[in-house]
C-alpha positions in Angstrom: -29.4 48.3 79.1 -30.4 44.8 78.1 -33.9 43.5 78.4 -34.2 40.1 80.0 -36.9 37.5 80.7 -38.1 37.2 84.3 -41.0 36.7 86.6 -42.9 38.7 89.2 -44.8 37.0 92.0 -47.5 39.2 93.7 -49.5 38.1 96.8 -52.5 40.2 97.7 -53.6 39.8 101.3 -56.7 41.9 100.9 -59.2 42.4 98.1 -59.1 46.1 98.9 -55.8 46.4 96.9 -57.0 44.6 93.7 -58.0 47.8 91.8 -54.7 49.5 92.7 -52.7 46.5 91.6 -54.5 46.2 88.3 -54.0 49.9 87.6 -50.2 49.6 88.2 -50.1 46.4 86.0 -52.0 48.1 83.2 -49.5 51.1 83.3 -46.7 48.6 82.8 -48.5 46.3 80.3 -45.7 46.7 77.8 -43.4 44.7 80.1 -45.8 41.8 80.7 -45.7 38.8 78.4 -48.0 36.6 80.4 -50.2 36.8 83.5 -51.9 34.2 85.7 -54.1 34.9 88.7 -55.1 32.4 91.3 -57.6 33.3 94.0 -57.1 31.3 97.2 -60.4 32.0 98.8 -60.0 29.5 101.6 -56.8 31.4 102.7 -58.2 34.9 101.9 -55.4 35.8 99.5 -54.8 36.0 95.8 -51.6 35.2 93.8 -50.6 36.8 90.5 -47.7 35.5 88.6 -46.3 37.6 85.7 -43.7 36.7 83.0 -42.0 39.9 82.0 -39.4 41.1 79.6 -37.7 44.1 81.1 -34.5 45.9 82.1 -33.5 45.9 85.7 -34.6 49.5 86.0 -38.0 48.8 84.4 -38.6 45.8 86.7 -37.5 47.9 89.7 -40.1 50.5 88.9 -42.9 48.0 88.5 -42.1 46.0 91.7 -41.4 49.2 93.7 -44.8 50.6 92.9 -46.5 47.2 93.6 -44.6 46.9 96.9 -45.8 50.2 98.2 -49.5 49.1 98.0 -51.0 48.1 101.4 -51.4 44.4 101.8 -49.2 43.4 98.7 -46.0 41.4 98.8 -43.8 41.2 95.7 -40.8 39.0 94.7 -39.1 39.1 91.3 -36.2 37.8 89.3 -34.6 38.2 85.9 -32.7 35.5 84.0 -28.9 36.0 84.1 -28.6 35.5 80.3 -28.8 38.7 78.3 -30.0 37.4 75.0 -31.5 39.9 72.6 -35.3 39.9 72.7 -38.2 41.5 70.9 -36.3 42.0 67.7 -33.3 43.8 69.2 -30.1 43.8 67.1 
C-alpha cells in the first residue's frame, strides 16, 4: 500500500484529554512529519494540526484511536497522488 502525504485536524474540547491525545500521537510519531498546536483559551478548546505521511490503514488507526477519546474531534485527508515518499523505490 502506498504512503501519501496528508493532514489530521484534532480539536480538544477539554484539557482532560490532553495527556491521552499526546500519548496516542507519540505512539504514531513515525507517521508525523509536522505538528502545530494552538490553544484557544477564550473558547476553551485547543487545536492540533498534523502533517502526516501514511497509508490509509495507518491513518485510519491513528484517527480511530484519537476519535475514541472523550472530548476529541478528528478530521483527516490524504492527497490523491501516490508519489513515492521517504526513499521508496
